[in-house]
C-alpha positions, 0 to 999 in steps of 0.5 A: 770203179770196176771196168768191164770189157764185154759184149752182149752176145757173149755168155761169159760176159752175161754171167759176169754182169749178173755176178756184178749185179748180185754183188751190188758192184757198180761198173763201167761197161766197155763194148768190144768189137765182134772180130778179134782183129778189131779189138785194138783198144781192148789190146792197148788197154788190157794186153788181151783180145779175150772177153770178158776182161774186168779191170779192178779199181786198183788197175788189176786186169782179170782176163776171163770168167774164171779169173774174174770169179776168183777175184770177186770171191776173194775181195767182195762179200756176198750181200743178202740180196744176191740170191734174190737177184739170181732168182729174178734173173732166172725167172726173167730168162725163163719168161723170155724163152717162153714168150720170145723164143720160137722153140718147139719145146716148152721150157722147164723150170 
C-alpha cells in the first residue's frame, strides 16, 4: 500500500492526491505539521521534512511532486477512467470558485 505524507493546504500534495485518484491507487494519508521544525515523525520515517512524500509498497521513498510523478509514470498504467476523474475534479474546482470564493472576477473555463 502506498503511503502519502502530505497536507490539505499544499498545492503539490493536492495534485499528487488527484493523480493517485486518477490512477485508481489506494493509499494511506499521513498528515504533516505545518511547521518544518515540528515534522519529527516525517523526518524519522522518510529522512525528509519536505512534502509531499510518497512511500511505495516496496519502501522506496519519493520526495517531491516530480519524483512521485516520475515513479508513477514508470510503474502505473493509466486506466481509462483517469480522464473522467480529471474532468470531474476540474469541474468541482470551478464550481467551488464560483460558489465559495469571494473573488471579484468571474471564473473562466
